[in-house]
C-alpha positions as CSV (number, residue, x, y, z in Angstrom):
1,M,-7.2,-5.1,29.9
2,P,-3.6,-4.2,28.7
3,D,-0.7,-2.4,31.7
4,P,-1.1,1.2,32.3
5,I,1.0,3.2,29.2
6,P,3.0,6.5,29.3
7,S,0.8,8.6,28.5
8,S,2.8,11.0,26.5
9,S,0.9,11.5,23.6
10,I,2.9,9.5,21.2
11,V,2.1,5.9,20.7
12,V,4.9,5.4,17.8
13,D,7.9,7.6,17.1
14,V,10.2,6.6,15.0
15,R,13.6,8.0,13.9
16,A,15.8,8.5,11.0
17,L,14.9,4.3,9.8
18,E,16.9,2.7,7.4
19,K,16.1,-0.7,6.0
20,S,17.8,-3.4,3.0
21,F,17.3,-6.0,1.3
22,G,20.3,-8.4,-0.7
23,D,23.8,-7.8,-1.4
24,G,25.8,-5.7,-3.5
25,P,24.4,-4.9,-7.2
26,N,20.8,-6.6,-6.4
27,R,20.7,-4.3,-3.0
28,I,17.6,-2.4,-2.3
29,H,17.6,-0.2,-0.7
30,V,13.8,0.4,1.0
31,L,13.4,2.6,4.0
32,K,15.4,6.0,3.3
33,Q,15.7,8.3,6.8
34,V,12.5,7.7,7.5
35,S,11.0,9.5,10.8
36,L,7.2,9.3,12.2
37,Q,5.2,9.5,14.5
38,A,1.8,8.1,15.3
39,H,-0.6,9.9,18.2
40,T,-3.1,8.4,20.2
41,G,-6.6,8.5,19.7
42,E,-6.0,8.7,15.6
43,I,-6.2,6.9,12.9
44,M,-3.0,6.9,10.8
45,M,-2.8,5.6,6.8
46,L,-0.4,5.0,5.3
47,V,-0.4,5.5,1.6
48,G,1.6,4.5,-1.6
49,P,2.6,3.0,-4.8
50,S,3.4,-0.9,-4.3
51,G,6.7,-1.3,-3.6
52,C,7.4,2.1,-1.9
53,G,7.8,0.9,2.2
54,K,4.5,0.8,3.9
55,T,4.3,-2.2,4.4
56,T,8.0,-2.7,5.6
57,L,7.6,0.1,7.7
58,L,4.5,-1.8,8.9
59,S,7.0,-4.4,10.1
60,A,9.4,-3.1,11.3
61,I,7.1,-0.5,13.5
62,A,5.5,-3.6,15.2
63,G,8.2,-5.2,15.9
64,T,9.3,-8.0,12.9
65,L,11.6,-6.6,11.7
66,K,15.1,-6.1,12.1
67,V,17.2,-2.1,10.4
68,E,20.2,-1.4,10.5
69,S,19.3,2.2,11.5
70,G,17.7,4.5,13.2
71,T,15.3,4.5,16.1
72,I,11.8,2.8,17.0
73,H,9.8,3.6,20.5
74,V,6.6,2.0,20.9
75,F,4.7,3.7,24.2
76,D,8.5,5.1,24.9
77,S,9.9,1.8,24.8
78,P,12.7,1.4,22.3
79,L,12.5,-2.1,19.9
80,E,15.5,-2.1,19.0
81,K,17.5,-2.2,22.0
82,M,14.9,-5.7,23.1
83,S,16.4,-9.0,23.5
84,S,13.6,-11.5,21.5
85,G,12.0,-12.7,24.3
86,A,11.4,-9.1,25.3
87,L,10.3,-8.2,22.4
88,T,7.6,-11.1,21.7
89,R,6.5,-10.9,25.4
90,F,5.9,-6.6,24.7
91,R,3.9,-7.3,20.9
92,A,2.0,-10.3,22.4
93,K,1.1,-7.5,25.7
94,N,1.0,-4.4,23.2
95,I,0.2,-5.1,19.5
96,G,-3.0,-6.5,17.4
97,F,-1.1,-7.0,14.2
98,I,-3.7,-7.7,10.8
99,F,-1.7,-9.4,8.2
100,Q,-2.6,-9.3,4.5
101,Q,-2.4,-13.1,4.9
102,F,-5.0,-14.1,7.0
103,N,-2.6,-16.8,8.9
104,L,-5.7,-18.8,10.8
105,I,-5.1,-21.9,12.3
106,P,-7.1,-24.1,9.8
107,T,-7.9,-26.5,13.1
108,L,-9.4,-24.5,14.6
109,S,-12.4,-23.1,14.8
110,V,-13.7,-19.4,14.1
111,A,-13.6,-19.2,17.5
112,E,-10.5,-21.0,18.5
113,N,-8.5,-19.1,16.1
114,V,-10.4,-15.4,18.2
115,S,-9.2,-16.7,21.0
116,V,-6.0,-17.5,20.9
117,P,-3.9,-13.9,21.9
118,L,-5.9,-14.8,25.7
119,L,-4.8,-18.1,25.2
120,I,-0.8,-16.3,24.8
121,Q,-1.6,-14.6,28.1
122,G,-2.8,-17.4,30.0
123,H,-6.8,-16.7,30.3
124,S,-9.2,-19.9,30.5
125,S,-10.5,-21.9,27.8
126,R,-13.8,-20.6,28.9
127,V,-13.1,-16.8,29.1
128,A,-11.0,-16.9,26.1
129,I,-14.2,-18.7,24.6
130,K,-16.5,-16.1,26.1
131,R,-15.0,-13.2,24.7
132,A,-14.0,-14.4,21.2
133,R,-17.8,-14.8,20.3
134,E,-18.8,-11.9,21.8
135,I,-16.6,-9.5,19.7
136,L,-17.2,-12.1,16.7
137,E,-20.9,-10.9,16.8
138,K,-19.2,-7.2,16.3
139,V,-17.6,-7.9,12.9
140,G,-20.4,-9.6,11.8
141,L,-19.7,-13.5,12.4
142,G,-21.7,-14.3,14.9
143,D,-23.5,-17.2,14.1
144,R,-20.7,-18.5,12.9
145,W,-18.2,-19.4,16.2
146,K,-18.2,-23.5,15.5
147,E,-16.9,-23.0,11.9
148,R,-13.8,-24.3,10.6
149,P,-11.8,-21.3,8.9
150,N,-12.4,-23.4,5.3
151,K,-15.8,-22.6,5.3
152,L,-15.7,-18.8,5.2
153,S,-15.9,-16.5,2.8
154,G,-12.4,-14.3,2.3
155,G,-13.9,-11.2,2.9
156,Q,-15.4,-13.2,5.8
157,Q,-11.4,-15.0,7.3
158,Q,-9.9,-11.0,6.8
159,R,-13.2,-10.5,9.9
160,V,-12.0,-13.3,12.1
161,A,-8.6,-11.9,11.3
162,I,-9.7,-8.6,12.9
163,A,-11.6,-9.9,15.4
164,R,-8.3,-12.2,16.8
165,A,-5.9,-8.8,16.4
166,L,-8.6,-7.1,18.6
167,I,-9.5,-9.8,21.6
168,H,-7.0,-8.7,23.7
169,E,-7.2,-5.2,23.3
170,P,-4.0,-4.0,22.3
171,P,-3.4,-1.0,23.0
172,L,-1.6,-0.4,18.9
173,V,-3.7,-2.3,16.1
174,I,-1.3,-2.8,12.8
175,C,-3.0,-3.4,10.1
176,D,-1.7,-4.0,6.7
177,E,-4.4,-3.6,3.8
178,P,-7.9,-4.9,6.5
179,T,-10.4,-3.7,3.6
180,A,-8.7,-5.2,0.5
181,A,-11.4,-8.4,0.7
182,L,-14.5,-6.4,2.0
183,D,-17.3,-5.1,1.0
184,A,-18.8,-1.7,1.2
185,H,-21.2,-2.7,4.0
186,N,-18.2,-4.8,6.3
187,G,-16.3,-2.6,5.4
188,E,-18.4,-0.1,7.1
189,I,-18.7,-2.0,10.4
190,V,-15.0,-3.0,10.3
191,L,-13.5,0.9,10.3
192,D,-16.1,2.0,12.6
193,L,-15.1,-0.3,14.8
194,F,-11.6,0.7,14.8
195,R,-12.8,3.8,14.9
196,E,-14.0,3.2,18.4
197,V,-10.7,1.2,19.3
198,A,-8.7,4.6,17.7
199,R,-11.4,6.6,20.3
200,S,-10.7,5.0,23.8
201,V,-7.8,5.5,26.4
202,N,-4.5,6.3,24.7
203,R,-4.6,4.0,22.0
204,A,-4.0,4.2,18.1
205,V,-4.3,2.1,14.8
206,I,-1.5,2.3,12.0
207,I,-3.5,1.7,8.7
208,V,-1.7,0.8,4.9
209,T,-4.4,0.7,2.2
210,H,-4.3,1.0,-1.0
211,D,-8.3,1.3,-0.2
212,N,-9.7,4.9,-1.6
213,R,-12.8,4.3,0.0
214,I,-11.3,4.1,3.6
215,L,-9.1,7.3,3.4
216,S,-11.9,8.8,5.1
217,Y,-11.4,7.2,8.2
218,A,-8.2,8.5,8.7
219,D,-6.9,11.8,11.2
220,R,-3.3,11.5,9.5
221,I,-2.6,10.6,6.1
222,A,1.2,10.2,5.4
223,R,1.7,9.8,2.3
224,M,5.2,7.2,1.1
225,D,6.9,7.2,-1.9
226,D,10.3,5.2,-2.7
227,G,11.1,4.5,0.4
228,E,10.3,8.0,1.5
229,I,7.5,9.6,3.4
230,I,6.8,12.9,1.3
231,E,4.1,14.0,3.3
232,V,2.0,13.8,6.7
233,I,-2.2,15.6,5.2
234,K,-3.8,16.1,8.4
235,Q,-7.6,15.6,8.1
236,D,-10.7,17.6,10.0
237,Q,-12.7,14.8,11.2
238,H,-15.5,16.8,12.2
239,Q,-16.8,15.7,9.9
240,P,-18.5,12.4,9.8
241,Q,-16.6,9.5,8.8
242,H,-18.2,7.4,5.6
243,F,-16.6,4.7,3.1
244,V,-17.0,5.3,-0.2
245,H,-19.2,2.2,-2.1
246,E,-17.6,2.9,-5.4
247,H,-13.9,3.7,-6.0
248,A,-14.1,7.3,-8.8
249,H,-13.5,6.6,-12.1
């Protein structure tokens, strides 16, 4: 279990973030004075056109990308003030990151891939594999735990990556297009799992998505355009969430 975290309802507090890439005339201003808060108990989704800064913002919150100015507090801890070693330890304990690229290790079995975060934290291989098999059952891959990743479809590999991000029960789960490779049935399984995570005590989920099928699962939707947050919409979650089976025409 993760260490106890402050009881504040604010999980992520981003203030006036600035980030550019390139130099001189090729310099591209990707984040422009971005401020955003994510709270415990919620799924927040970041939406907007390609290239608007969503993944850059997500990477900054995850501590994998340095920004030029602004502050990022995750569970009251200022990421920009941490040494690289402290930041690595903080991420390993507190953040589960689901990448667009699955980043699975081809020489390891599915269960061994999923168990990696627990092994990093010092758990025995026996305990880690047992827990990996349990969470693989939750994502519908309990019977594939001995397989190598190259024996799985893209959607199955995505579910393995999701299981790996959740196995150590990180209080903050950050996802970059987690349902892009999933059909409606498996998308529902994954979104229900994210909902379960977000509803746990002192936990939250942030998702970057272009997938309109999943927007009903969001508690709040932050819309980005041209490096800025243009609006944050709060949704009524008294209605049951549903995974839309077809894109609107």
